[in-house]
C-alpha atoms as a printed R data frame, in Angstrom:
    type eleno elety resid chain resno       x       y       z
1   ATOM     1    CA   MET     A     1 132.254 171.557  93.535
2   ATOM     2    CA   ASP     A     2 129.090 172.865  95.381
3   ATOM     3    CA   LEU     A     3 128.573 176.590  96.064
4   ATOM     4    CA   ALA     A     4 126.860 177.816  99.354
5   ATOM     5    CA   LEU     A     5 124.362 179.953  97.154
6   ATOM     6    CA   ALA     A     6 123.941 178.360  93.720
7   ATOM     7    CA   GLY     A     7 120.504 179.538  92.170
8   ATOM     8    CA   LYS     A     8 120.204 182.538  94.991
9   ATOM     9    CA   ILE     A     9 119.283 185.917  94.037
10  ATOM    10    CA   ALA     A    10 120.855 188.364  96.249
11  ATOM    11    CA   LEU     A    11 120.722 191.977  96.365
12  ATOM    12    CA   VAL     A    12 123.638 194.630  97.208
13  ATOM    13    CA   THR     A    13 123.096 198.237  97.958
14  ATOM    14    CA   GLY     A    14 126.258 200.520  97.728
15  ATOM    15    CA   ALA     A    15 127.577 197.748  95.653
16  ATOM    16    CA   SER     A    16 130.136 199.875  93.798
17  ATOM    17    CA   ARG     A    17 132.907 200.253  96.537
18  ATOM    18    CA   GLY     A    18 134.036 199.177  99.645
19  ATOM    19    CA   ILE     A    19 131.965 196.440 101.720
20  ATOM    20    CA   GLY     A    20 128.893 196.371  98.927
21  ATOM    21    CA   ARG     A    21 131.724 195.907  96.530
22  ATOM    22    CA   ALA     A    22 133.565 193.148  98.192
23  ATOM    23    CA   ALA     A    23 130.590 191.696  99.504
24  ATOM    24    CA   ALA     A    24 128.795 191.501  96.340
25  ATOM    25    CA   LYS     A    25 132.217 189.729  94.809
26  ATOM    26    CA   ALA     A    26 131.714 187.265  97.584
27  ATOM    27    CA   LEU     A    27 128.165 186.353  97.002
28  ATOM    28    CA   ALA     A    28 128.650 185.864  93.332
29  ATOM    29    CA   ALA     A    29 131.913 183.762  93.990
30  ATOM    30    CA   GLU     A    30 129.480 181.522  96.107
31  ATOM    31    CA   GLY     A    31 127.398 181.139  93.190
32  ATOM    32    CA   ALA     A    32 124.493 183.529  93.761
33  ATOM    33    CA   HIS     A    33 123.298 186.023  90.762
34  ATOM    34    CA   VAL     A    34 123.879 189.528  92.484
35  ATOM    35    CA   VAL     A    35 121.558 192.853  91.892
36  ATOM    36    CA   LEU     A    36 124.312 195.639  91.942
37  ATOM    37    CA   VAL     A    37 122.748 198.580  93.089
38  ATOM    38    CA   ALA     A    38 124.263 202.210  93.433
39  ATOM    39    CA   ARG     A    39 124.429 205.475  91.389
40  ATOM    40    CA   THR     A    40 127.767 205.266  89.379
41  ATOM    41    CA   VAL     A    41 127.427 203.278  86.182
42  ATOM    42    CA   GLY     A    42 131.055 203.104  85.695
43  ATOM    43    CA   ALA     A    43 131.862 201.830  89.167
44  ATOM    44    CA   LEU     A    44 129.167 199.306  88.791
45  ATOM    45    CA   GLU     A    45 130.285 198.005  85.911
46  ATOM    46    CA   GLU     A    46 133.649 197.476  87.106
47  ATOM    47    CA   VAL     A    47 132.434 195.260  89.886
48  ATOM    48    CA   ASP     A    48 130.606 193.595  87.365
49  ATOM    49    CA   ASP     A    49 133.891 192.884  85.019
50  ATOM    50    CA   GLU     A    50 135.105 191.649  88.105
51  ATOM    51    CA   ILE     A    51 132.494 189.146  88.885
52  ATOM    52    CA   ARG     A    52 132.145 187.983  85.136
53  ATOM    53    CA   LYS     A    53 135.950 187.296  85.194
54  ATOM    54    CA   HIS     A    54 135.802 185.087  87.806
55  ATOM    55    CA   GLY     A    55 132.489 182.917  86.543
56  ATOM    56    CA   GLY     A    56 129.816 185.063  88.457
57  ATOM    57    CA   ALA     A    57 126.766 186.922  87.359
58  ATOM    58    CA   ALA     A    58 125.445 190.101  87.999
59  ATOM    59    CA   THR     A    59 122.660 192.639  87.051
60  ATOM    60    CA   LEU     A    60 123.466 196.046  87.394
61  ATOM    61    CA   VAL     A    61 121.052 198.818  88.583
62  ATOM    62    CA   PRO     A    62 122.018 202.427  88.752
63  ATOM    63    CA   LEU     A    63 119.854 204.253  91.356
64  ATOM    64    CA   ASP     A    64 120.140 207.019  93.716
65  ATOM    65    CA   LEU     A    65 118.354 205.400  96.999
66  ATOM    66    CA   ARG     A    66 117.200 208.857  97.622
67  ATOM    67    CA   ASP     A    67 114.561 208.150  94.719
68  ATOM    68    CA   PHE     A    68 112.181 206.332  96.662
69  ATOM    69    CA   PRO     A    69 109.390 205.431  93.810
70  ATOM    70    CA   ALA     A    70 112.403 203.819  92.108
71  ATOM    71    CA   ILE     A    71 113.103 201.677  95.246
72  ATOM    72    CA   ASP     A    72 109.013 200.895  95.272
73  ATOM    73    CA   ARG     A    73 109.529 199.590  91.545
74  ATOM    74    CA   LEU     A    74 112.459 197.487  92.317
75  ATOM    75    CA   GLY     A    75 110.502 194.822  93.800
76  ATOM    76    CA   ALA     A    76 108.013 194.782  91.015
77  ATOM    77    CA   THR     A    77 110.894 194.724  88.388
78  ATOM    78    CA   ILE     A    78 113.003 191.743  90.445
79  ATOM    79    CA   TYR     A    79 109.515 189.655  91.024
80  ATOM    80    CA   GLU     A    80 108.790 190.254  87.232
81  ATOM    81    CA   ARG     A    81 112.470 188.713  86.810
82  ATOM    82    CA   TRP     A    82 112.853 186.195  89.314
83  ATOM    83    CA   GLY     A    83 109.802 185.947  91.088
84  ATOM    84    CA   ARG     A    84 111.539 186.353  94.809
85  ATOM    85    CA   LEU     A    85 114.716 187.248  96.318
86  ATOM    86    CA   ASP     A    86 116.840 185.504  98.774
87  ATOM    87    CA   ALA     A    87 119.021 187.702 100.190
88  ATOM    88    CA   LEU     A    88 119.359 191.438 100.536
89  ATOM    89    CA   LEU     A    89 122.167 193.139 101.595
90  ATOM    90    CA   GLY     A    90 121.428 197.171 102.885
91  ATOM    91    CA   ASN     A    91 124.880 198.477 102.699
92  ATOM    92    CA   ALA     A    92 124.743 201.803 101.634
93  ATOM    93    CA   GLY     A    93 124.976 204.803 103.681
94  ATOM    94    CA   VAL     A    94 126.376 208.481 103.716
95  ATOM    95    CA   LEU     A    95 128.515 210.004 106.723
96  ATOM    96    CA   GLY     A    96 126.691 213.427 106.686
97  ATOM    97    CA   GLU     A    97 128.471 215.943 108.591
98  ATOM    98    CA   LEU     A    98 131.385 215.898 111.930
99  ATOM    99    CA   THR     A    99 130.058 219.227 113.493
100 ATOM   100    CA   PRO     A   100 127.793 220.324 116.343
101 ATOM   101    CA   LEU     A   101 124.506 219.239 116.414
102 ATOM   102    CA   ALA     A   102 123.232 222.932 116.509
103 ATOM   103    CA   HIS     A   103 125.725 224.081 113.488
104 ATOM   104    CA   LEU     A   104 124.247 221.003 111.591
105 ATOM   105    CA   ASP     A   105 122.752 222.012 107.763
106 ATOM   106    CA   PRO     A   106 119.697 220.928 107.578
107 ATOM   107    CA   LYS     A   107 119.904 219.203 103.870
108 ATOM   108    CA   ILE     A   108 122.925 217.464 105.415
109 ATOM   109    CA   PHE     A   109 120.957 215.843 108.122
110 ATOM   110    CA   ALA     A   110 117.928 215.186 105.622
111 ATOM   111    CA   GLU     A   111 120.023 213.636 103.154
112 ATOM   112    CA   CYS     A   112 121.599 211.506 106.065
113 ATOM   113    CA   MET     A   113 117.907 210.401 107.072
114 ATOM   114    CA   ASP     A   114 116.793 209.859 103.699
115 ATOM   115    CA   VAL     A   115 119.761 207.294 102.822
116 ATOM   116    CA   ASN     A   116 120.518 205.509 105.955
117 ATOM   117    CA   VAL     A   117 116.534 204.991 107.384
118 ATOM   118    CA   ALA     A   118 114.039 205.768 104.907
119 ATOM   119    CA   ALA     A   119 115.753 204.193 101.840
120 ATOM   120    CA   ASN     A   120 116.253 201.148 104.149
121 ATOM   121    CA   TRP     A   121 112.462 201.182 105.006
122 ATOM   122    CA   ARG     A   122 111.339 201.725 101.473
123 ATOM   123    CA   LEU     A   123 113.810 198.459 100.521
124 ATOM   124    CA   ILE     A   124 111.726 196.811 103.509
125 ATOM   125    CA   ARG     A   125 108.637 197.866 102.086
126 ATOM   126    CA   SER     A   126 109.399 197.017  98.558
127 ATOM   127    CA   LEU     A   127 111.304 193.572  98.712
128 ATOM   128    CA   ASP     A   128 109.638 192.003 101.922
129 ATOM   129    CA   PRO     A   129 107.221 189.895  99.807
130 ATOM   130    CA   LEU     A   130 109.882 188.671  97.561
131 ATOM   131    CA   LEU     A   131 111.834 188.032 100.846
132 ATOM   132    CA   LYS     A   132 108.675 185.760 101.991
133 ATOM   133    CA   LEU     A   133 108.741 184.041  98.178
134 ATOM   134    CA   SER     A   134 111.776 182.612  99.054
135 ATOM   135    CA   GLU     A   135 112.220 179.201 101.076
136 ATOM   136    CA   ALA     A   136 115.165 181.004 103.053
137 ATOM   137    CA   GLY     A   137 114.828 185.031 103.051
138 ATOM   138    CA   ARG     A   138 117.745 186.724 104.799
139 ATOM   139    CA   ALA     A   139 118.408 190.623 105.092
140 ATOM   140    CA   LEU     A   140 121.359 192.156 106.644
141 ATOM   141    CA   PHE     A   141 122.043 195.915 107.315
142 ATOM   142    CA   ILE     A   142 125.175 197.556 107.974
143 ATOM   143    CA   THR     A   143 125.255 199.559 111.257
144 ATOM   144    CA   SER     A   144 127.502 201.060 113.362
145 ATOM   145    CA   GLY     A   145 129.171 201.351 116.833
146 ATOM   146    CA   ALA     A   146 128.586 205.190 116.539
147 ATOM   147    CA   ALA     A   147 124.338 204.186 117.265
148 ATOM   148    CA   ARG     A   148 125.282 203.199 120.732
149 ATOM   149    CA   ASN     A   149 128.640 204.906 121.438
150 ATOM   150    CA   PHE     A   150 127.328 208.946 122.002
151 ATOM   151    CA   ARG     A   151 130.332 211.593 121.061
152 ATOM   152    CA   GLY     A   152 130.042 214.660 120.499
153 ATOM   153    CA   TYR     A   153 130.056 216.282 116.869
154 ATOM   154    CA   TRP     A   154 128.879 212.834 115.424
155 ATOM   155    CA   GLY     A   155 124.996 213.230 115.935
156 ATOM   156    CA   CYS     A   156 123.962 213.351 112.317
157 ATOM   157    CA   TYR     A   157 125.691 209.595 111.813
158 ATOM   158    CA   ALA     A   158 124.582 208.383 115.081
159 ATOM   159    CA   VAL     A   159 120.916 209.328 114.969
160 ATOM   160    CA   THR     A   160 120.400 207.883 111.855
161 ATOM   161    CA   LYS     A   161 122.176 204.665 112.127
162 ATOM   162    CA   ALA     A   162 120.434 204.142 115.748
163 ATOM   163    CA   ALA     A   163 117.341 204.888 113.837
164 ATOM   164    CA   LEU     A   164 118.224 202.096 111.220
165 ATOM   165    CA   GLU     A   165 118.691 199.481 113.818
166 ATOM   166    CA   ALA     A   166 115.164 200.368 115.659
167 ATOM   167    CA   LEU     A   167 113.915 200.086 111.972
168 ATOM   168    CA   VAL     A   168 115.523 196.614 111.083
169 ATOM   169    CA   LEU     A   169 115.054 195.224 114.871
170 ATOM   170    CA   THR     A   170 111.351 195.776 114.629
171 ATOM   171    CA   TYR     A   171 111.345 194.031 111.122
172 ATOM   172    CA   ALA     A   172 112.994 191.463 112.666
173 ATOM   173    CA   ALA     A   173 110.431 190.523 115.354
174 ATOM   174    CA   GLU     A   174 107.858 191.027 112.399
175 ATOM   175    CA   CYS     A   175 109.060 188.187 110.777
176 ATOM   176    CA   LYS     A   176 109.714 185.864 113.582
177 ATOM   177    CA   SER     A   177 106.845 183.746 112.845
178 ATOM   178    CA   THR     A   178 108.049 183.599 108.790
179 ATOM   179    CA   SER     A   179 111.064 181.959 107.087
180 ATOM   180    CA   VAL     A   180 112.750 185.455 106.985
181 ATOM   181    CA   ARG     A   181 115.825 186.290 109.050
182 ATOM   182    CA   VAL     A   182 116.791 189.677 109.670
183 ATOM   183    CA   ASN     A   183 119.893 191.120 111.587
184 ATOM   184    CA   LEU     A   184 122.415 193.867 111.566
185 ATOM   185    CA   LEU     A   185 126.336 194.116 111.356
186 ATOM   186    CA   ASN     A   186 128.653 196.494 112.995
187 ATOM   187    CA   PRO     A   187 131.764 195.691 110.591
188 ATOM   188    CA   GLY     A   188 133.927 198.195 112.962
189 ATOM   189    CA   PRO     A   189 136.796 200.095 111.297
190 ATOM   190    CA   LEU     A   190 137.575 198.866 108.052
191 ATOM   191    CA   ARG     A   191 139.869 200.671 105.328
192 ATOM   192    CA   THR     A   192 137.031 202.566 103.602
193 ATOM   193    CA   ARG     A   193 136.087 205.707 101.864
194 ATOM   194    CA   MET     A   194 133.856 206.521 104.574
195 ATOM   195    CA   ARG     A   195 136.406 205.921 107.516
196 ATOM   196    CA   GLN     A   196 138.981 207.816 105.458
197 ATOM   197    CA   LYS     A   197 136.742 210.804 105.347
198 ATOM   198    CA   ALA     A   198 135.823 210.444 108.980
199 ATOM   199    CA   MET     A   199 139.447 209.955 110.275
200 ATOM   200    CA   PRO     A   200 141.239 211.863 108.328
201 ATOM   201    CA   GLY     A   201 144.683 211.549 109.966
202 ATOM   202    CA   GLU     A   202 144.373 207.646 110.557
203 ATOM   203    CA   ASP     A   203 146.881 205.488 108.356
204 ATOM   204    CA   PRO     A   204 144.574 203.217 106.837
205 ATOM   205    CA   ALA     A   205 147.407 200.610 106.317
206 ATOM   206    CA   THR     A   206 146.616 200.070 110.267
207 ATOM   207    CA   LEU     A   207 142.737 198.696 108.957
208 ATOM   208    CA   GLN     A   208 141.521 195.480 107.506
209 ATOM   209    CA   PRO     A   209 140.345 196.092 103.931
210 ATOM   210    CA   PRO     A   210 136.387 195.747 103.130
211 ATOM   211    CA   GLU     A   211 137.187 191.824 102.165
212 ATOM   212    CA   ALA     A   212 137.865 190.656 105.527
213 ATOM   213    CA   VAL     A   213 134.301 191.426 106.960
214 ATOM   214    CA   ALA     A   214 132.764 189.060 103.550
215 ATOM   215    CA   PRO     A   215 132.798 185.824 104.967
216 ATOM   216    CA   LEU     A   216 130.465 186.811 108.049
217 ATOM   217    CA   ILE     A   217 128.409 188.380 105.743
218 ATOM   218    CA   LEU     A   218 127.942 185.391 103.601
219 ATOM   219    CA   LYS     A   219 127.459 183.522 106.868
220 ATOM   220    CA   LEU     A   220 124.581 185.871 108.152
221 ATOM   221    CA   LEU     A   221 123.028 185.843 104.247
222 ATOM   222    CA   SER     A   222 123.062 182.009 104.203
223 ATOM   223    CA   PRO     A   223 120.021 179.949 104.317
224 ATOM   224    CA   THR     A   224 121.313 178.119 107.035
225 ATOM   225    CA   CYS     A   225 121.429 181.213 109.273
226 ATOM   226    CA   SER     A   226 119.178 180.940 112.075
227 ATOM   227    CA   LYS     A   227 120.148 183.972 113.869
228 ATOM   228    CA   ASN     A   228 117.121 186.578 114.016
229 ATOM   229    CA   GLY     A   229 117.091 190.121 115.455
230 ATOM   230    CA   GLU     A   230 120.567 190.444 116.489
231 ATOM   231    CA   LEU     A   231 123.337 192.812 116.278
232 ATOM   232    CA   ALA     A   232 126.679 190.972 114.804
233 ATOM   233    CA   SER     A   233 130.341 192.542 115.372
234 ATOM   234    CA   PHE     A   234 133.153 191.702 113.174
235 ATOM   235    CA   LYS     A   235 136.478 192.092 114.874
């Protein structure tokens, strides 16, 4: 059986749980060698075990995305080993704190900006040359309806996701004349730890698991995907 991503190199941030974990396993199942990026070594090893159990391959990169110099070095490391990058899933993110803007701790806001926005810019800066060395480089970043549906107390998260969308759509415009395609995905409410933190009174059983969105992620990261600068939504 031919695999859609056989021989491809894919990098996933926030790969230790939730959407990132589900996407990493799906990418590996289609033949990609997946570079797993997350902070927790133990959780990364669990994902790696699951991927290898089903015949897939992965490389673990324990990395705090607030370590910007480490992101800068990541591109060089990938180039030395594989010479290119075929797919990038910028999934990692933090919720911050649901509180009035006037009460928001500056440290919480700064962390949210660092992880949700600045880290993705550093990833683009570090990995853009590698995506352009691929025959069909694909980049996908996870956003949220909060970026466009403004509600009280959600300012920290909403501001960073709105900034992320501006960042990604600008990058997509810059890639228009290249073989790289760049898009956004709003996965909607799924059964994730972040969702549980934001909606503690919600019954998780009423939500779909992160695995439900994996096929759409595969489609948007596939070499056959021609979309660029678009916002896809999972329903």
